[in-house]
N, C-alpha and C positions, 0 to 999 in steps of 0.2 A: 110438621116436619121442619127441621132446621135446614136452611140452605147454606152450604159452605161457600166461602168466598173463592172466586177464581184467581188464579195466578195472574198478576199484572202482565200484560203483554201477550197473553195466551191467545193463539189463533186456533179456532176450531172450524174446520171445513165441513160443510154439509153438502154432499154431492149425491147425485142420483139422476135417473132419467126423468124426462118431463112427465109430470103427473104422479110422481112417487110420493109427494107430500112434503117436500123440502120447505115450502113457504109456511105450511101448517106448523111444522116443527119450529121454525124461526119465530113465528108469531107467539107460540107457547113459551119459548125461551125468553123473548122480550117481555112478555107479561109477567113472568116470574122474576126477571132480572132487568129492571128498567134501565140500568146503567150500561147494558151491552150496546156495542156499536156494530152496525152491519157495514160490510164493505160495499163499495159501489160495484155493480156488475156491468161489465162492458161486453156486449154480445153482438155478433155479426148478423143482425137482422134488423129490419126497420122498427123503430119505437112504436109505430102504429099497429104492429102485430099484437100488442097488448100482452096480457099475462102479468108476470111479476115485474116489479120496478127494475128498469135497466137503462143503460145508455146504449142506444143502437148506433153502430158504426159500420162502415163498409169493411170488407176484408182487407182492402188496401190500407185503410186508416188503422185497422187493428194491427196489421203487420208492421206499419210504421211506428206505432206506439211501442210495440213489443221490441223492435230494434233499438228504440231510444231508452229501453229499460223501464218503461212505465208500469210494467206488471211484475 
């Protein structure tokens, strides 16, 4: 099967509840398209919680970054 090129600058959001399989879909997409770039996830829970790769921040820090236009 031929894979068509993506539009430069195209953003695709993969969203769903915890355990829905988002990371599995992302891993499959990266395997088929090594040039894809994943965005950094910033989540309001401790990084020690584990699971998917993310940057854990406090709610206060998240709101401060949001106010500065970081997202």
